[in-house]
N, C-alpha and C positions, 0 to 999 in steps of 0.2 A: 636616943640619935647615936648613928653610928659615925666615926671619923670620916668614911668614906662619903656620905652624904654630905656632910659638911664640906670635903673637900669639894663636891661636884657644885654643889651650890654655889661656894664661892667660883669656880674657875667660872660657872656659866656668867656669874656676875661680872666677873672681869673681862671676859671676851665680848660681854654688851655692852661697858662701858667704854670699852677700846674702839668698839665698833662705831660706836656716838660720838667718840672725840674725832675719830679718824672722817668722818663725815663732815666736820667743820674744817673749813678752808686755813683757819688760825691753828688748827693742829695740825693739819698735813704738812704746812711750813714745816713745825718742829719736828715733827716724822721724818724728814728728810737727813735731820742730823743721827739717825740709827738705821744700820744697816737691816737688823731683822726688822722693822717697822715702811722699809720701802720695799721689802720684799712680799710683806704683806700687804701694803698699796697695790701693787703691781695685781696682785690676784683679788683685790674687791672691784667688785662692778660700781654702779654710779654710786653718788652720795646718798639722795633719798633710799637706794633700795640698803645698803650699806645702814643706812641709820634706821630701817624696818628691822633689820637683822638685829640689830643692837636691842630694839623695844622688846622684840620675840624672845632674844636672849632673857631678858629681866623678866621679863613675864614667866617663861619658864622656870626660871629660879624660882620664883613666889610660887609657881604652882607646885613644884617639887616639894618644898618646905612647907605649904597648909597640906599637903595629903599624904606627908610621912610625921606629922607631929597631931595626934588627938586632939592638944587644947589650942584653939586659933591664937589666942592672946600671946600664948608663950610663941607659938610657930612667927609670928608677924612680928615679936623683941627680937627672935633669934635671926629671922630674914636680914632685919635691919640692922642689928649686928656684922654680920658678914657682909651686908651691902657697904656698910662705913669702911669696912675693911679692905674691899675690893677699889671702891672709890681712893681711899688714900694711896694704895697700893699705885694705881693710876696716875694719880696725880704727882706722885712722888718721882714716876719714871719720865713722867712729861716735864718736870720742873728739873731733873738731871741732864735733859736733853737741852733745856737753855742757857745749862753751864758751858756746853763743849761749844 
């Protein structure tokens, strides 16, 4: 497994979680505290479409992980580990927005 693929799967998961969180009204209010997320919200279409994009990114990341690793059980464990890291990153970022 190359570092490039790990990074790509992580980025897909990160963007997927970000889209899913920005599709929720609760998190849109928190995103107003960030210049970057305010710009992202201007680009994103309606919440249902944003949610669909988020799920598609997560599915794409799992497909990428499952096709690049021969042993399915190892691929699933590896994907879950990067998924946890992506979720932690997004959660920490959103929690830092609550403090401002």
